[in-house]
C-alpha positions in Angstrom: 40.1 65.2 -37.5 41.4 68.0 -35.2 40.1 71.4 -34.3 38.5 73.5 -36.9 37.8 77.2 -37.1 35.6 79.6 -39.1 37.9 82.5 -40.1 35.0 84.6 -41.9 31.7 85.5 -40.6 30.1 85.2 -44.0 30.7 84.9 -47.7 31.1 88.6 -48.1 34.1 88.8 -45.7 35.6 85.8 -47.5 35.1 87.3 -51.0 36.6 90.7 -49.8 39.6 89.0 -48.2 40.3 86.7 -51.2 40.0 89.7 -53.7 42.5 91.6 -51.5 45.0 88.7 -51.2 44.6 85.7 -53.4 43.7 87.5 -56.5 46.9 89.7 -56.2 49.2 87.0 -55.3 51.4 85.2 -57.9 50.5 81.9 -56.2 46.9 82.2 -57.1 44.8 79.4 -58.7 45.4 79.5 -62.6 43.8 77.4 -65.2 46.1 74.7 -66.4 48.3 75.0 -63.2 45.7 74.6 -60.5 46.4 75.6 -56.9 49.9 76.7 -55.9 48.8 77.9 -52.5 47.3 75.5 -50.0 45.9 78.4 -48.0 43.7 79.4 -51.1 42.7 75.8 -51.7 41.6 75.3 -48.2 39.7 78.6 -48.2 37.9 77.7 -51.5 37.1 74.2 -50.1 35.7 75.7 -46.9 33.6 78.3 -48.9 32.0 75.4 -50.8 31.6 73.4 -47.7 30.8 74.6 -44.2 33.1 77.7 -44.0 35.7 76.0 -41.6 39.3 75.4 -42.1 41.8 73.4 -39.9 43.3 75.2 -36.9 46.7 75.1 -38.7 45.4 77.0 -41.8 43.7 79.4 -39.3 47.0 80.1 -37.6 48.7 80.6 -40.9 46.1 83.2 -41.6 46.8 84.9 -38.3 43.2 84.1 -37.1 42.8 85.0 -33.6 39.3 83.6 -33.1 37.9 87.0 -33.9 39.9 88.4 -36.9 41.9 87.3 -39.9 45.1 89.2 -40.7 44.1 91.9 -43.4 47.0 91.0 -45.5 47.8 87.3 -46.1 51.1 86.6 -44.4 52.0 84.3 -47.3 50.9 86.5 -50.1 53.6 87.2 -52.9 52.9 90.3 -55.0 54.2 90.6 -58.5 57.8 91.5 -58.5 58.3 90.6 -54.8 61.0 88.3 -53.7 59.3 84.8 -53.0 61.2 84.6 -49.7 59.7 87.8 -48.3 56.0 87.6 -48.9 54.2 90.8 -48.4 
């Protein structure tokens, strides 16, 4: 299965990060469209499971075994160029 990592210490950290990133991103989950971002999908699945994601997802979140990037490296804000996620 490969290495797995736990990017958040608890559900509060997860929720805060998701509110700051996924909920502001144009790629967020939407009714009728489903997931457009595999990072959000992996995090939601981990939240409902054991809190762990694949090491590949962890690297994309800039998880360094202690912290996750404050701002998602793949977040696309409204009006931003899709090629230059902020």
